[in-house]
N, C-alpha and C positions, 0 to 999 in steps of 0.2 A: 886361220884360227877358227876352231869349231864354234858354232853358234849355241850358246847356252839357252835353255828354255826360260821364258819370262817367269820370274819368281812369283809374280802376283797371280799366275795361272797354274801354279803347282797343284798336284792332286791333294797334297797336304800342306796347309799353311801353318802348321804347328811351329816350325822354326821362326816364323814371323810374329805369331800371335799366341804362342803357347805360354808366354810370360808377359804380363801386362807392362812390365818395366821397359821393354824395348820400344813399344809404341809410345809410352809416356815420354821417353827420352826424345824421340823424334818429333812428336808434336810440341813438346816443350821448346825445343830448339827453334822450330818454325814459329811458334807463338811469340817467342822473345824477339824474333827477327821481323815480324810483320809490322809494316809501317802504313799500309793502306788496304782498304777493303773492309766491308761490313762483317760483323760476326756471323758466321754461317748458321748456327742454330737459331739465332734471332730472326734471320731472314727466312728460314724455313717456316717458322711459326707464323710470320707475317703473310707469307704466300699462301699458307694453308687457310688462314682466316679470310684472306681476300678472295679465294677461289672456292671456298666451301659452298655447297648447295644451300640456298636460303632455308630450305625445309629440313636440313639435317645438321644439328649441332655436332661438333666433333667430340663425341663422348667416348669413343673407343679408338685408340691410337696404337699402331704397331710400328716400332722403330726397328727396321731390319738392318742387320749389320751394325748393331748399336755400339760396338767397340767398348770404350771405357765409360760410356753413358753420358758424354758431353751433351749431345742433342737430346737425349732422353730427359735429362734434368730440366733443360730449358722448355721442352714441350710440356712437361708436367707443370712447371711454374706458370707458363704463359697461356696454355690452353685449358688447364685444370680439367682434364678428361676424367670420366668416371673410371675408365680402365686404361692402363698403359702396359703394353707388352713389349719388352725388350728382347730382341732375338739376335743371337750371334752363334757362329760355328765354334767359337772358342770358349771353353769354360772359364779360362782365366779372365777373358774380357768381361764375361757376365759377372764374375765375382767383383771385379773392379767397378762395373756399372752399378751393382747393387749398393755398394758403399757410396758412390757418388750421388746417386739419385735419392737415396735415403727413403723416408716415408712421407711423401708429399701429402698434405691434408686433403681429404676428399677423393684421393685417387688410389685405386687398387692397382698395385704394381705386380707384374709377373715377369719371370726371366726364363727364357726357353733356349736351350742349346739345340740348334737345328741348321741344316743345310737349306739355303734359301731357294734351291731348285725344287725342294719338296717341303713346303712349310706345313707344320702340324697345326694348322689353324682352320677353323670351320669356314666354309664358303659364305661369302657375303656378310661377314660379321664386323668388319672394321670400317669406320667412317674416314679414317686417315691412315695411309701407309707412307712412311718416310724411309728413304734409303739414301744415306749420305756417304759418299766415298767408299762404296762397297761393290757396285755393279761391275767395276773393272776387274774384280777377282773371279768373274765367271767366264769360262770358255764358251758358254751358251747363254748370253745375257737375254736373248729373246725368251728363253724358257723361264727365266726369273720374272720377266715382265708378265708373262702369262700367269704365274703364281700370284703376283700382285693383283692382277685383274680378277682372279678367282676369289681372293679373300676380301676384296673391297665390297662394301655395301653398294648396291646399284647406283646410289646417288653420292657415293664417296669420292674422295680425291686423293691423289698420290703426289708426293713431292720427292723428286730424285735429284741428287747433286753429284757432280763429278768434276774432274779437272781437265785442262787442256793437255794434249799429248806432249807438248813441249815444256811442261811445267818444270821449273828450276833448271832449264837447259844451261843457264849460266854456270851452274855448279859442275855440269858435265864438262864444259869447256875448261874450267879451272882444274879439274882433276886430270884432264888430258894434257894441259900445258905444263902441269907439274911433273908429268911422267908417271904418276901413281896409277893411272888407269887410262892409257892412251886411246882405248876403244870406247870410252864412255859416250862420246857424242854420237856414235854410230850404232849403239845398241838400241834394241827396241824399247820404246817407252813402256814404263810400268803400267800406263793407263791405256794401252793400245786397244783393249777389248771394249772399252766404253769411255770415250773422251768427249770433250766439248764439240768436236766436229761431227761425231756420229751418234751421240746419245739420243737426240730427238728422234731420229729415224728408228733407233732400237725401241724406244718407248712406243712409238706409233705402230709397232708391229702387233701390240696387244691392247693398247689404250688410246684414247683420243687425247691428243696433246692440246692443252688450253693455252699454255704460256711458256715461252723460253726466255731466259734472262742470263746474260753473260756479264761478268764483272771481273775487271783486272785487279789482282791482289799483288802488292809489292812487298819485298822483303829486303832487309839490310842486316847482314851478319856483321857484327861489330869487328871481328878479327878472325884470324885463321883457326883459333881454338873454337870459336863459335861455329864456324863451318864444319870443323871436325866432329863436333857433337852431333850434328845432323848426319854427316856422311857415315859415321860409324854404325848407324842403324838403318841406313838405306840399302835395301837388297840389290839395287841396280848395279852398284859399284863392285868391281872385281879387284880387290886389293891383295897385296902380298900377305902370306899367312901371318907374319909378325905384326901386321897393321889391322887386320880384320877385327871389327868390334871394339877397338881400343882407341878412344878419342885422343888420349894423350900422345900416343905414338903417331897417330895420323897428323895431329897438329905439329909435332916436331918434324915430321917428314915434309909437310907443306912449308914450314918456315925455312927449311934447309934449301928449298927450291924456289920460293916465291917471296916477294917483299910483303911485309906485314901491312895490311890495309883492309878497310871494310870491303865487303863483297855484296853486291846487290843481285837479286834474282826476282823472278816473276812467275805468276801462274794465273790462268783464266779459270774462274769458277763458274760453272754453268748449272743453272737450276731449270728443271723441267717440271711443269705442273700438268697433271693429266687426270682423266676420269674414265670410268668404264664407257665403252662406246654406246651410242644411242640414247644417252640421257638427255631429256628435255628440261630446260630451266625456265 
């Protein structure tokens, strides 16, 4: 069977992020299934405050790969920066982020559509750079880290977040056992480019790593329909044409092959805190 390219490393991510509803459906299914693990945006804000330079308040914040603005909103609420810039390659994501973030008091918000390999931001102007669940979309993640290092204030801090390469592998096994996607467990991880096992080394190529934190997150999908809601928007799975993108049809196909029961899954979330090299505190 020919190997298909990793969809998270496609030259165009428009099929995945050209419409905010697809990501909303996937994150909603995961959010409803989550049973353990701290809220990621809140943890990002905590780590940023803990590792910020004592002489540099976090007044300017860039949220790279902001998606629908979940982290952006929490950063605005908890850090109350003077300026928050949300950046994403997808215009649809930025539109959703603008609605979600709103107009936080005391914070000037900006929304920039850009490729994170070439950020249209001035050098040394951001006290905090955040990149949550986006670095694995880069075929050249070291170049992205170099851009983060460039735009950071010399005393600034960066917080990056990714997932383990084996995230949700239990669902791969389920899809294989059902016969809907027998190759799922053997296909390359969506997170292959930047996962829990290699992200610290990638960050260290351009920044000084201060802290690495791993946390196991657990998920319990209540039934096969809940599983189908997630699977329908996950680009890793290769399903028959009549099933693709259709959670109702996927659920029916699963129920025809498997007993109805809750399904558990897991993922390791990794946080890396870093700063420009050579900074004395």
